[in-house]
N, CA, C and O atoms as a Tinker XYZ file with bonds, in Angstrom:
   444  protein
     1  N     23.835000  -11.949000   19.169000    73     2
     2  CA    22.647000  -11.861000   18.331000    64     1     3
     3  C     22.925000  -10.624000   17.376000    63     2     4     5
     4  O     23.449000   -9.583000   17.772000    81     3
     5  N     22.540000  -10.844000   16.154000    73     3     6
     6  CA    22.525000   -9.615000   15.290000    64     5     7
     7  C     21.582000   -8.755000   15.309000    63     6     8     9
     8  O     20.502000   -9.151000   15.748000    81     7
     9  N     21.670000   -7.650000   14.949000    73     7    10
    10  CA    20.747000   -6.476000   15.151000    64     9    11
    11  C     19.973000   -6.466000   13.654000    63    10    12    13
    12  O     20.564000   -6.655000   12.591000    81    11
    13  N     18.710000   -6.240000   13.772000    73    11    14
    14  CA    17.783000   -6.056000   12.800000    64    13    15
    15  C     17.786000   -4.876000   11.969000    63    14    16    17
    16  O     17.708000   -3.828000   12.609000    81    15
    17  N     17.861000   -4.757000   10.635000    73    15    18
    18  CA    17.679000   -3.601000    9.889000    64    17    19
    19  C     16.357000   -3.433000    9.508000    63    18    20    21
    20  O     16.019000   -2.329000    9.082000    81    19
    21  N     15.584000   -4.294000    9.581000    73    19    22
    22  CA    14.112000   -4.375000    9.137000    64    21    23
    23  C     13.259000   -3.338000   10.089000    63    22    24    25
    24  O     12.998000   -3.558000   11.272000    81    23
    25  N     12.862000   -2.128000    9.325000    73    23    26
    26  CA    12.159000   -1.181000   10.262000    64    25    27
    27  C     10.945000   -1.782000   11.023000    63    26    28    29
    28  O     10.690000   -1.450000   12.181000    81    27
    29  N     10.182000   -2.709000   10.299000    73    27    30
    30  CA     9.077000   -3.216000   10.850000    64    29    31
    31  C      9.282000   -4.067000   12.024000    63    30    32    33
    32  O      8.496000   -4.005000   12.969000    81    31
    33  N     10.323000   -4.885000   12.026000    73    31    34
    34  CA    10.848000   -5.590000   13.149000    64    33    35
    35  C     11.145000   -4.886000   14.374000    63    34    36    37
    36  O     10.766000   -5.223000   15.495000    81    35
    37  N     11.902000   -3.812000   14.057000    73    35    38
    38  CA    12.429000   -2.822000   15.022000    64    37    39
    39  C     11.235000   -2.151000   15.783000    63    38    40    41
    40  O     11.184000   -2.123000   17.013000    81    39
    41  N     10.252000   -1.596000   14.940000    73    39    42
    42  CA     9.004000   -1.102000   15.698000    64    41    43
    43  C      8.257000   -2.074000   16.455000    63    42    44    45
    44  O      7.783000   -1.761000   17.547000    81    43
    45  N      8.105000   -3.258000   15.956000    73    43    46
    46  CA     7.462000   -4.409000   16.716000    64    45    47
    47  C      8.207000   -4.624000   18.200000    63    46    48    49
    48  O      7.606000   -4.752000   19.266000    81    47
    49  N      9.661000   -4.634000   18.015000    73    47    50
    50  CA    10.279000   -4.781000   19.422000    64    49    51
    51  C     10.030000   -3.565000   20.492000    63    50    52    53
    52  O     10.115000   -3.647000   21.717000    81    51
    53  N      9.697000   -2.407000   19.700000    73    51    54
    54  CA     9.601000   -1.323000   20.650000    64    53    55
    55  C      8.268000   -1.299000   21.181000    63    54    56    57
    56  O      8.053000   -1.147000   22.383000    81    55
    57  N      7.205000   -1.469000   20.169000    73    55    58
    58  CA     5.710000   -1.388000   20.574000    64    57    59
    59  C      5.194000   -2.657000   21.236000    63    58    60    61
    60  O      4.137000   -2.543000   21.857000    81    59
    61  N      5.755000   -3.795000   21.199000    73    59    62
    62  CA     5.484000   -4.843000   21.815000    64    61    63
    63  C      4.028000   -5.487000   21.167000    63    62    64    65
    64  O      3.875000   -5.489000   19.945000    81    63
    65  N      3.198000   -5.915000   21.886000    73    63    66
    66  CA     2.007000   -6.625000   21.561000    64    65    67
    67  C      0.767000   -5.857000   21.302000    63    66    68    69
    68  O     -0.333000   -6.396000   21.185000    81    67
    69  N      1.001000   -4.417000   21.205000    73    67    70
    70  CA     0.033000   -3.429000   21.057000    64    69    71
    71  C     -0.554000   -3.825000   19.590000    63    70    72    73
    72  O      0.106000   -3.524000   18.596000    81    71
    73  N     -1.631000   -4.411000   19.479000    73    71    74
    74  CA    -2.197000   -4.741000   18.199000    64    73    75
    75  C     -2.676000   -3.526000   17.424000    63    74    76    77
    76  O     -2.567000   -3.419000   16.203000    81    75
    77  N     -3.251000   -2.556000   18.286000    73    75    78
    78  CA    -3.861000   -1.438000   17.537000    64    77    79
    79  C     -2.805000   -0.676000   16.895000    63    78    80    81
    80  O     -2.976000   -0.262000   15.748000    81    79
    81  N     -1.576000   -0.421000   17.620000    73    79    82
    82  CA    -0.567000    0.303000   17.221000    64    81    83
    83  C     -0.002000   -0.383000   15.977000    63    82    84    85
    84  O      0.181000    0.232000   14.926000    81    83
    85  N      0.262000   -1.658000   16.135000    73    83    86
    86  CA     0.961000   -2.479000   15.105000    64    85    87
    87  C      0.019000   -2.670000   13.794000    63    86    88    89
    88  O      0.508000   -2.849000   12.679000    81    87
    89  N     -1.311000   -2.616000   14.025000    73    87    90
    90  CA    -2.332000   -2.448000   12.803000    64    89    91
    91  C     -2.122000   -1.041000   12.018000    63    90    92    93
    92  O     -2.106000   -0.970000   10.789000    81    91
    93  N     -1.974000   -0.004000   12.832000    73    91    94
    94  CA    -1.720000    1.409000   12.266000    64    93    95
    95  C     -0.375000    1.371000   11.576000    63    94    96    97
    96  O     -0.279000    1.978000   10.509000    81    95
    97  N      0.683000    0.726000   12.062000    73    95    98
    98  CA     1.974000    0.668000   11.286000    64    97    99
    99  C      1.900000   -0.183000    9.903000    63    98   100   101
   100  O      2.467000    0.085000    8.844000    81    99
   101  N      1.089000   -1.226000   10.182000    73    99   102
   102  CA     0.998000   -2.120000    8.950000    64   101   103
   103  C      0.149000   -1.464000    7.779000    63   102   104   105
   104  O      0.334000   -1.716000    6.589000    81   103
   105  N     -0.820000   -0.577000    8.282000    73   103   106
   106  CA    -1.687000    0.320000    7.301000    64   105   107
   107  C     -0.783000    1.381000    6.557000    63   106   108   109
   108  O     -0.772000    1.521000    5.334000    81   107
   109  N      0.024000    2.160000    7.513000    73   107   110
   110  CA     0.822000    3.041000    6.991000    64   109   111
   111  C      1.921000    2.416000    6.046000    63   110   112   113
   112  O      2.354000    3.100000    5.119000    81   111
   113  N      2.323000    1.300000    6.229000    73   111   114
   114  CA     3.359000    0.571000    5.294000    64   113   115
   115  C      2.631000    0.337000    4.009000    63   114   116   117
   116  O      3.197000    0.597000    2.947000    81   115
   117  N      1.397000   -0.145000    4.035000    73   115   118
   118  CA     0.643000   -0.391000    2.779000    64   117   119
   119  C      0.412000    0.915000    2.159000    63   118   120   121
   120  O      0.631000    0.990000    0.950000    81   119
   121  N     -0.017000    2.020000    2.820000    73   119   122
   122  CA    -0.287000    3.410000    2.084000    64   121   123
   123  C      1.079000    3.716000    1.441000    63   122   124   125
   124  O      1.074000    4.128000    0.281000    81   123
   125  N      2.174000    3.564000    2.047000    73   123   126
   126  CA     3.599000    4.097000    1.454000    64   125   127
   127  C      3.765000    3.180000    0.239000    63   126   128   129
   128  O      3.995000    3.687000   -0.859000    81   127
   129  N      3.660000    1.879000    0.382000    73   127   130
   130  CA     3.817000    0.970000   -0.828000    64   129   131
   131  C      2.926000    1.318000   -2.126000    63   130   132   133
   132  O      3.407000    1.302000   -3.259000    81   131
   133  N      1.806000    1.581000   -1.896000    73   131   134
   134  CA     0.823000    2.064000   -2.960000    64   133   135
   135  C      1.258000    3.310000   -3.550000    63   134   136   137
   136  O      1.359000    3.451000   -4.769000    81   135
   137  N      1.529000    4.252000   -2.674000    73   135   138
   138  CA     2.006000    5.573000   -3.216000    64   137   139
   139  C      3.333000    5.458000   -4.051000    63   138   140   141
   140  O      3.487000    6.094000   -5.094000    81   139
   141  N      4.340000    4.558000   -3.500000    73   139   142
   142  CA     5.414000    4.376000   -4.262000    64   141   143
   143  C      5.384000    3.708000   -5.456000    63   142   144   145
   144  O      6.228000    3.903000   -6.331000    81   143
   145  N      4.340000    2.816000   -5.574000    73   143   146
   146  CA     4.190000    2.032000   -6.719000    64   145   147
   147  C      3.449000    3.031000   -7.943000    63   146   148   149
   148  O      3.728000    3.035000   -9.142000    81   147
   149  N      2.573000    3.743000   -7.336000    73   147   150
   150  CA     2.023000    4.974000   -8.309000    64   149   151
   151  C      3.091000    5.770000   -8.868000    63   150   152   153
   152  O      3.116000    5.986000  -10.080000    81   151
   153  N      4.095000    6.289000   -7.985000    73   151   154
   154  CA     5.134000    7.127000   -8.312000    64   153   155
   155  C      6.057000    6.563000   -9.283000    63   154   156   157
   156  O      6.349000    7.215000  -10.286000    81   155
   157  N      6.635000    5.182000   -9.031000    73   155   158
   158  CA     7.495000    4.517000   -9.754000    64   157   159
   159  C      6.834000    4.266000  -11.125000    63   158   160   161
   160  O      7.539000    4.536000  -12.097000    81   159
   161  N      5.552000    3.776000  -11.367000    73   159   162
   162  CA     4.910000    3.670000  -12.495000    64   161   163
   163  C      4.975000    4.827000  -13.349000    63   162   164   165
   164  O      5.422000    4.761000  -14.494000    81   163
   165  N      4.493000    5.999000  -12.767000    73   163   166
   166  CA     4.463000    7.294000  -13.516000    64   165   167
   167  C      5.757000    7.750000  -14.064000    63   166   168   169
   168  O      5.879000    8.147000  -15.223000    81   167
   169  N      6.842000    7.676000  -13.097000    73   167   170
   170  CA     8.043000    8.227000  -13.551000    64   169   171
   171  C      8.781000    7.265000  -14.521000    63   170   172   173
   172  O      9.540000    7.637000  -15.417000    81   171
   173  N      8.487000    6.086000  -14.250000    73   171   174
   174  CA     9.214000    5.185000  -15.374000    64   173   175
   175  C      8.578000    5.257000  -16.724000    63   174   176   177
   176  O      9.214000    4.825000  -17.685000    81   175
   177  N      7.287000    5.803000  -16.906000    73   175   178
   178  CA     6.671000    5.936000  -18.007000    64   177   179
   179  C      7.130000    7.371000  -18.623000    63   178   180   181
   180  O      6.829000    7.719000  -19.765000    81   179
   181  N      7.930000    8.191000  -17.683000    73   179   182
   182  CA     8.471000    9.498000  -18.153000    64   181   183
   183  C      7.363000   10.465000  -18.219000    63   182   184   185
   184  O      7.458000   11.282000  -19.136000    81   183
   185  N      6.272000   10.561000  -17.408000    73   183   186
   186  CA     5.264000   11.256000  -17.228000    64   185   187
   187  C      5.392000   12.223000  -16.044000    63   186   188   189
   188  O      5.949000   11.853000  -15.010000    81   187
   189  N      4.909000   13.397000  -16.172000    73   187   190
   190  CA     4.665000   14.301000  -15.047000    64   189   191
   191  C      3.394000   14.000000  -14.296000    63   190   192   193
   192  O      2.617000   13.192000  -14.804000    81   191
   193  N      3.097000   14.568000  -13.133000    73   191   194
   194  CA     1.748000   14.191000  -12.313000    64   193   195
   195  C      0.718000   14.834000  -13.313000    63   194   196   197
   196  O     -0.331000   14.262000  -13.610000    81   195
   197  N      1.107000   16.129000  -13.838000    73   195   198
   198  CA    -0.025000   16.759000  -14.769000    64   197   199
   199  C     -0.285000   15.779000  -15.965000    63   198   200   201
   200  O     -1.453000   15.528000  -16.261000    81   199
   201  N      0.683000   15.250000  -16.622000    73   199   202
   202  CA     0.312000   14.513000  -17.707000    64   201   203
   203  C     -0.284000   13.134000  -17.432000    63   202   204   205
   204  O     -1.072000   12.658000  -18.249000    81   203
   205  N      0.025000   12.517000  -16.407000    73   203   206
   206  CA    -0.829000   11.372000  -15.932000    64   205   207
   207  C     -2.158000   11.928000  -15.651000    63   206   208   209
   208  O     -3.072000   11.239000  -16.104000    81   207
   209  N     -2.533000   13.068000  -14.980000    73   207   210
   210  CA    -3.806000   13.194000  -14.559000    64   209   211
   211  C     -4.609000   13.595000  -15.739000    63   210   212   213
   212  O     -5.816000   13.351000  -15.761000    81   211
   213  N     -3.971000   14.240000  -16.794000    73   211   214
   214  CA    -4.680000   14.512000  -18.085000    64   213   215
   215  C     -5.148000   13.035000  -18.705000    63   214   216   217
   216  O     -6.284000   12.865000  -19.146000    81   215
   217  N     -4.178000   12.037000  -18.686000    73   215   218
   218  CA    -4.628000   10.806000  -19.305000    64   217   219
   219  C     -5.623000   10.173000  -18.495000    63   218   220   221
   220  O     -6.205000    9.266000  -19.090000    81   219
   221  N     -5.991000   10.373000  -17.332000    73   219   222
   222  CA    -7.091000    9.607000  -16.621000    64   221   223
   223  C     -8.096000   10.665000  -16.342000    63   222   224   225
   224  O     -8.904000   10.445000  -15.440000    81   223
   225  N     -8.150000   11.752000  -16.979000    73   223   226
   226  CA    -9.305000   12.806000  -16.783000    64   225   227
   227  C     -9.407000   13.251000  -15.406000    63   226   228   229
   228  O    -10.458000   13.239000  -14.764000    81   227
   229  N     -8.164000   13.684000  -14.927000    73   227   230
   230  CA    -8.209000   14.235000  -13.461000    64   229   231
   231  C     -7.145000   15.403000  -13.474000    63   230   232   233
   232  O     -6.613000   15.785000  -14.516000    81   231
   233  N     -6.893000   15.910000  -12.291000    73   231   234
   234  CA    -6.170000   17.014000  -12.011000    64   233   235
   235  C     -4.691000   16.571000  -11.437000    63   234   236   237
   236  O     -4.507000   15.454000  -10.953000    81   235
   237  N     -3.724000   17.500000  -11.537000    73   235   238
   238  CA    -2.442000   17.253000  -10.968000    64   237   239
   239  C     -2.545000   16.982000   -9.399000    63   238   240   241
   240  O     -1.889000   16.118000   -8.818000    81   239
   241  N     -3.417000   17.801000   -8.824000    73   239   242
   242  CA    -3.422000   17.603000   -7.351000    64   241   243
   243  C     -3.807000   16.100000   -6.829000    63   242   244   245
   244  O     -3.301000   15.553000   -5.849000    81   243
   245  N     -4.827000   15.537000   -7.706000    73   243   246
   246  CA    -5.198000   14.338000   -7.435000    64   245   247
   247  C     -4.032000   13.250000   -7.504000    63   246   248   249
   248  O     -3.973000   12.375000   -6.639000    81   247
   249  N     -3.205000   13.308000   -8.431000    73   247   250
   250  CA    -1.979000   12.419000   -8.488000    64   249   251
   251  C     -0.977000   12.783000   -7.368000    63   250   252   253
   252  O     -0.303000   11.897000   -6.841000    81   251
   253  N     -0.880000   13.981000   -7.027000    73   251   254
   254  CA     0.139000   14.335000   -5.866000    64   253   255
   255  C     -0.482000   13.719000   -4.697000    63   254   256   257
   256  O      0.313000   13.188000   -3.922000    81   255
   257  N     -1.813000   13.663000   -4.368000    73   255   258
   258  CA    -2.413000   13.097000   -3.106000    64   257   259
   259  C     -2.152000   11.559000   -3.221000    63   258   260   261
   260  O     -1.669000   10.935000   -2.277000    81   259
   261  N     -2.483000   10.975000   -4.391000    73   259   262
   262  CA    -2.406000    9.471000   -4.583000    64   261   263
   263  C     -0.828000    9.147000   -4.232000    63   262   264   265
   264  O     -0.603000    8.171000   -3.516000    81   263
   265  N      0.095000    9.818000   -4.641000    73   263   266
   266  CA     1.623000    9.614000   -4.384000    64   265   267
   267  C      2.005000    9.922000   -2.960000    63   266   268   269
   268  O      3.130000    9.623000   -2.559000    81   267
   269  N      1.215000   10.444000   -2.258000    73   267   270
   270  CA     1.550000   10.876000   -0.688000    64   269   271
   271  C      1.410000    9.688000    0.028000    63   270   272   273
   272  O      0.419000    8.978000   -0.142000    81   271
   273  N      2.389000    9.367000    0.892000    73   271   274
   274  CA     2.480000    8.149000    1.672000    64   273   275
   275  C      1.340000    8.200000    2.931000    63   274   276   277
   276  O      0.903000    7.237000    3.562000    81   275
   277  N      1.037000    9.487000    3.075000    73   275   278
   278  CA    -0.040000    9.628000    4.287000    64   277   279
   279  C     -1.535000    9.456000    3.717000    63   278   280   281
   280  O     -2.482000    9.359000    4.497000    81   279
   281  N     -1.685000    9.425000    2.469000    73   279   282
   282  CA    -3.013000    9.288000    1.861000    64   281   283
   283  C     -3.537000    7.982000    2.187000    63   282   284   285
   284  O     -2.831000    6.975000    2.147000    81   283
   285  N     -4.739000    7.974000    2.504000    73   283   286
   286  CA    -5.440000    6.608000    3.010000    64   285   287
   287  C     -6.601000    6.311000    1.971000    63   286   288   289
   288  O     -7.301000    5.329000    2.221000    81   287
   289  N     -6.882000    7.048000    0.839000    73   287   290
   290  CA    -7.944000    6.820000    0.138000    64   289   291
   291  C     -7.927000    6.175000   -1.306000    63   290   292   293
   292  O     -8.802000    6.369000   -2.151000    81   291
   293  N     -6.716000    5.313000   -1.484000    73   291   294
   294  CA    -6.626000    4.547000   -2.547000    64   293   295
   295  C     -7.771000    3.613000   -3.005000    63   294   296   297
   296  O     -8.026000    2.599000   -2.356000    81   295
   297  N     -8.385000    3.910000   -3.994000    73   295   298
   298  CA    -9.404000    2.892000   -4.661000    64   297   299
   299  C     -8.958000    2.100000   -5.723000    63   298   300   301
   300  O     -8.157000    2.563000   -6.536000    81   299
   301  N     -9.405000    0.908000   -5.813000    73   299   302
   302  CA    -9.174000   -0.078000   -6.760000    64   301   303
   303  C     -9.574000    0.628000   -8.091000    63   302   304   305
   304  O     -8.780000    0.544000   -9.028000    81   303
   305  N    -10.648000    1.262000   -8.241000    73   303   306
   306  CA   -11.040000    2.064000   -9.461000    64   305   307
   307  C     -9.992000    3.003000   -9.981000    63   306   308   309
   308  O     -9.637000    3.004000  -11.160000    81   307
   309  N     -9.501000    3.815000   -9.047000    73   307   310
   310  CA    -8.489000    4.728000   -9.505000    64   309   311
   311  C     -7.231000    4.107000   -9.824000    63   310   312   313
   312  O     -6.577000    4.609000  -10.738000    81   311
   313  N     -6.742000    3.004000   -9.166000    73   311   314
   314  CA    -5.683000    2.260000   -9.579000    64   313   315
   315  C     -5.781000    1.634000  -10.822000    63   314   316   317
   316  O     -4.772000    1.571000  -11.524000    81   315
   317  N     -6.857000    1.152000  -11.211000    73   315   318
   318  CA    -7.081000    0.691000  -12.460000    64   317   319
   319  C     -7.129000    1.753000  -13.549000    63   318   320   321
   320  O     -6.617000    1.543000  -14.649000    81   319
   321  N     -7.695000    2.803000  -13.268000    73   319   322
   322  CA    -7.400000    3.961000  -14.279000    64   321   323
   323  C     -6.149000    4.430000  -14.687000    63   322   324   325
   324  O     -5.890000    4.743000  -15.849000    81   323
   325  N     -5.292000    4.490000  -13.653000    73   323   326
   326  CA    -3.735000    4.750000  -13.617000    64   325   327
   327  C     -3.172000    3.702000  -14.433000    63   326   328   329
   328  O     -2.486000    4.058000  -15.391000    81   327
   329  N     -3.359000    2.345000  -14.198000    73   327   330
   330  CA    -3.031000    1.182000  -14.752000    64   329   331
   331  C     -3.147000    1.179000  -16.233000    63   330   332   333
   332  O     -2.153000    0.952000  -16.924000    81   331
   333  N     -4.312000    1.419000  -16.753000    73   331   334
   334  CA    -4.600000    1.474000  -18.106000    64   333   335
   335  C     -3.997000    2.558000  -18.723000    63   334   336   337
   336  O     -3.577000    2.347000  -19.861000    81   335
   337  N     -3.836000    3.769000  -18.213000    73   335   338
   338  CA    -3.335000    4.996000  -18.685000    64   337   339
   339  C     -1.806000    4.561000  -18.957000    63   338   340   341
   340  O     -1.252000    4.910000  -20.000000    81   339
   341  N     -1.227000    3.886000  -18.108000    73   339   342
   342  CA     0.369000    3.531000  -18.210000    64   341   343
   343  C      0.420000    2.139000  -18.793000    63   342   344   345
   344  O      1.452000    1.483000  -18.653000    81   343
   345  N     -0.578000    1.662000  -19.411000    73   343   346
   346  CA    -0.516000    0.396000  -20.338000    64   345   347
   347  C     -0.122000   -0.711000  -19.280000    63   346   348   349
   348  O      0.744000   -1.508000  -19.640000    81   347
   349  N     -0.620000   -0.840000  -18.114000    73   347   350
   350  CA    -0.362000   -1.904000  -17.190000    64   349   351
   351  C     -1.606000   -2.413000  -16.611000    63   350   352   353
   352  O     -2.684000   -1.974000  -17.013000    81   351
   353  N     -1.537000   -3.336000  -15.664000    73   351   354
   354  CA    -2.615000   -3.789000  -15.048000    64   353   355
   355  C     -2.413000   -3.845000  -13.576000    63   354   356   357
   356  O     -1.269000   -3.788000  -13.125000    81   355
   357  N     -3.423000   -3.949000  -12.816000    73   355   358
   358  CA    -3.433000   -3.977000  -11.433000    64   357   359
   359  C     -3.561000   -5.536000  -11.094000    63   358   360   361
   360  O     -4.241000   -6.282000  -11.798000    81   359
   361  N     -2.955000   -5.918000  -10.119000    73   359   362
   362  CA    -3.032000   -7.297000   -9.533000    64   361   363
   363  C     -3.301000   -7.233000   -8.043000    63   362   364   365
   364  O     -2.585000   -6.527000   -7.334000    81   363
   365  N     -4.375000   -7.990000   -7.498000    73   363   366
   366  CA    -4.792000   -7.895000   -6.234000    64   365   367
   367  C     -4.599000   -9.361000   -5.606000    63   366   368   369
   368  O     -4.918000  -10.337000   -6.286000    81   367
   369  N     -4.110000   -9.513000   -4.389000    73   367   370
   370  CA    -4.009000  -11.000000   -3.922000    64   369   371
   371  C     -4.278000  -10.854000   -2.475000    63   370   372   373
   372  O     -4.030000   -9.859000   -1.794000    81   371
   373  N     -4.853000  -12.042000   -2.059000    73   371   374
   374  CA    -4.970000  -12.119000   -0.567000    64   373   375
   375  C     -3.886000  -12.941000   -0.087000    63   374   376   377
   376  O     -3.627000  -13.962000   -0.723000    81   375
   377  N     -3.259000  -12.669000    0.870000    73   375   378
   378  CA    -2.177000  -13.397000    1.487000    64   377   379
   379  C     -2.521000  -13.589000    3.012000    63   378   380   381
   380  O     -2.853000  -12.691000    3.786000    81   379
   381  N     -2.383000  -14.892000    3.292000    73   379   382
   382  CA    -2.694000  -15.444000    4.688000    64   381   383
   383  C     -1.820000  -14.627000    5.681000    63   382   384   385
   384  O     -0.660000  -14.389000    5.345000    81   383
   385  N     -2.276000  -14.186000    6.858000    73   383   386
   386  CA    -1.640000  -13.781000    8.040000    64   385   387
   387  C     -1.593000  -14.931000    8.972000    63   386   388   389
   388  O     -2.533000  -15.720000    9.072000    81   387
   389  N     -0.462000  -15.028000    9.675000    73   387   390
   390  CA    -0.114000  -16.033000   10.738000    64   389   391
   391  C     -0.772000  -15.268000   11.962000    63   390   392   393
   392  O     -0.497000  -14.093000   12.208000    81   391
   393  N     -1.641000  -16.006000   12.695000    73   391   394
   394  CA    -2.058000  -15.655000   13.889000    64   393   395
   395  C     -1.254000  -16.392000   15.118000    63   394   396   397
   396  O     -0.963000  -17.586000   15.045000    81   395
   397  N     -0.949000  -15.646000   16.160000    73   395   398
   398  CA    -0.138000  -16.292000   17.024000    64   397   399
   399  C     -0.869000  -17.418000   17.751000    63   398   400   401
   400  O     -2.001000  -17.301000   18.220000    81   399
   401  N     -0.132000  -18.499000   17.801000    73   399   402
   402  CA    -0.823000  -19.768000   18.508000    64   401   403
   403  C     -1.791000  -20.583000   17.708000    63   402   404   405
   404  O     -2.316000  -21.608000   18.142000    81   403
   405  N     -1.990000  -20.102000   16.578000    73   403   406
   406  CA    -2.981000  -20.874000   15.572000    64   405   407
   407  C     -2.413000  -21.404000   14.444000    63   406   408   409
   408  O     -3.095000  -21.981000   13.597000    81   407
   409  N     -1.082000  -21.246000   14.344000    73   407   410
   410  CA    -0.394000  -21.792000   13.008000    64   409   411
   411  C     -0.831000  -21.133000   11.919000    63   410   412   413
   412  O     -0.738000  -21.743000   10.854000    81   411
   413  N     -1.356000  -19.870000   11.904000    73   411   414
   414  CA    -1.987000  -19.126000   10.755000    64   413   415
   415  C     -3.318000  -19.487000   10.182000    63   414   416   417
   416  O     -3.760000  -18.969000    9.156000    81   415
   417  N     -3.969000  -20.438000   10.917000    73   415   418
   418  CA    -5.252000  -20.932000   10.241000    64   417   419
   419  C     -6.205000  -20.518000   11.093000    63   418   420   421
   420  O     -6.064000  -20.542000   12.316000    81   419
   421  N     -7.325000  -20.079000   10.441000    73   419   422
   422  CA    -8.612000  -19.601000   11.278000    64   421   423
   423  C     -9.778000  -20.549000   10.965000    63   422   424   425
   424  O     -9.987000  -21.114000    9.891000    81   423
   425  N    -10.556000  -20.628000   12.178000    73   423   426
   426  CA   -11.736000  -21.432000   11.960000    64   425   427
   427  C    -12.753000  -20.629000   11.586000    63   426   428   429
   428  O    -12.766000  -19.501000   12.079000    81   427
   429  N    -13.714000  -20.973000   10.742000    73   427   430
   430  CA   -14.833000  -20.406000   10.280000    64   429   431
   431  C    -16.044000  -20.439000   11.173000    63   430   432   433
   432  O    -16.472000  -21.496000   11.638000    81   431
   433  N    -16.552000  -19.347000   11.388000    73   431   434
   434  CA   -17.657000  -19.561000   12.379000    64   433   435
   435  C    -19.076000  -19.684000   11.647000    63   434   436   437
   436  O    -19.266000  -18.969000   10.663000    81   435
   437  N    -19.892000  -20.392000   11.997000    73   435   438
   438  CA   -21.299000  -20.519000   11.483000    64   437   439
   439  C    -21.961000  -19.262000   11.183000    63   438   440   441
   440  O    -21.813000  -18.299000   11.935000    81   439
   441  N    -22.611000  -19.205000   10.240000    73   439   442
   442  CA   -23.357000  -17.817000   10.094000    64   441   443
   443  C    -24.687000  -17.860000   10.815000    63   442   444
   444  O    -25.420000  -16.871000   10.817000    81   443
């Protein structure tokens, strides 16, 4: 059996079925991805944190916080402001999650 190099798979094998812990890991991964996207877009545009902050009417520490993987307060509004300043656009998608034993389909409950 080959060993996985996927960090999330390795963590899942260690943590087992602890859904709360696994949800926390997934949230941390998402925060890291958003922070990295902001950093990459800014640096690809050749801007410093201060320059980007000025373009969106903010301060450098705000950009530093948004680029911090531990930050959990990313808002769609702020991401849109950054995208406009960098002449880009934000895309949001809903992607189905597979539930164990259900084949990834959820039944809607009556309201």
